C-alpha positions as CSV (number, residue, x, y, z in Angstrom):
1,M,-0.2,-0.2,-0.1
2,L,3.1,2.5,0.8
3,P,5.0,3.3,-2.3
4,Y,8.9,2.2,-0.5
5,H,9.8,1.0,2.5
6,Y,10.5,4.5,4.7
7,S,13.2,2.5,6.4
8,L,15.5,2.6,3.0
9,T,15.2,6.7,3.5
10,G,15.9,6.5,7.5
11,Q,12.4,8.1,7.9
12,K,9.3,6.7,9.7
13,E,6.4,5.1,8.0
14,P,3.4,6.9,7.9
15,V,0.6,6.2,10.4
16,L,-2.4,4.8,8.2
17,Y,-5.7,6.1,10.2
18,V,-9.5,4.3,9.6
19,G,-12.0,6.7,9.5
20,K,-14.4,8.5,7.4
21,K,-11.8,8.9,4.7
22,S,-10.7,5.5,4.9
23,G,-10.7,2.7,1.8
24,K,-10.8,-0.7,1.3
25,D,-6.8,-0.7,1.5
26,N,-7.2,1.0,4.2
27,I,-9.5,-2.2,6.1
28,R,-7.3,-4.5,4.5
29,Y,-4.2,-2.8,6.4
30,W,-5.8,-3.3,9.6
31,L,-7.3,-6.1,9.6
32,E,-3.8,-7.3,8.8
33,K,-2.1,-5.3,11.4
34,T,-4.6,-6.6,14.3
35,G,-4.7,-10.1,13.2
36,L,-8.4,-10.3,12.5
37,S,-10.1,-11.6,9.1
38,I,-13.4,-11.4,7.6
39,P,-14.8,-12.8,4.3
40,E,-14.1,-10.5,1.5
41,D,-17.6,-10.2,0.9
42,R,-17.9,-8.5,3.8
43,E,-15.3,-6.3,3.9
44,R,-17.6,-3.3,1.7
45,N,-20.3,-4.0,5.3
46,L,-17.2,-2.9,7.6
47,L,-16.5,-0.1,5.5
48,E,-19.7,1.1,5.9
49,L,-19.7,0.6,10.0
50,V,-16.4,2.1,9.7
51,K,-17.5,4.9,8.3
52,A,-20.6,6.1,9.8
53,L,-19.2,5.7,13.7
54,S,-16.2,7.8,12.4
55,I,-18.5,10.3,11.1
56,E,-20.7,10.0,14.2
57,L,-18.0,10.7,16.6
58,K,-16.6,13.5,14.6
59,R,-13.1,11.5,14.5
60,D,-10.8,8.4,13.5
61,L,-11.3,5.3,15.5
62,N,-8.5,3.4,17.8
63,E,-8.1,0.0,17.6
64,Q,-10.5,-1.3,19.9
65,E,-13.5,0.7,18.2
66,F,-12.0,-1.1,15.0
67,R,-12.2,-4.5,16.6
68,V,-15.7,-4.1,17.7
69,L,-16.6,-3.1,14.1
70,V,-14.9,-5.9,12.7
71,A,-16.4,-8.7,14.8
72,K,-20.2,-6.9,14.2
73,A,-19.6,-7.4,10.4
74,A,-18.3,-10.6,10.3
75,A,-21.6,-11.5,12.2
76,N,-24.2,-9.7,9.5
């Protein structure tokens, strides 16, 4: 997802947030980061849940909130 290895340039890797401006790649990145998985056909539902909660809270989501939404999306 990132254009190159930041460690090669001595730079820190950028922080990727999950929120109202997230896309499918952000969702996949966060699933991998948290060690969670859901069926590919549920990713769109998870993305919609992430955006809705982020808009409601008026901020990006934290890992705990993301985990709750993953469980909710997987159950639907």
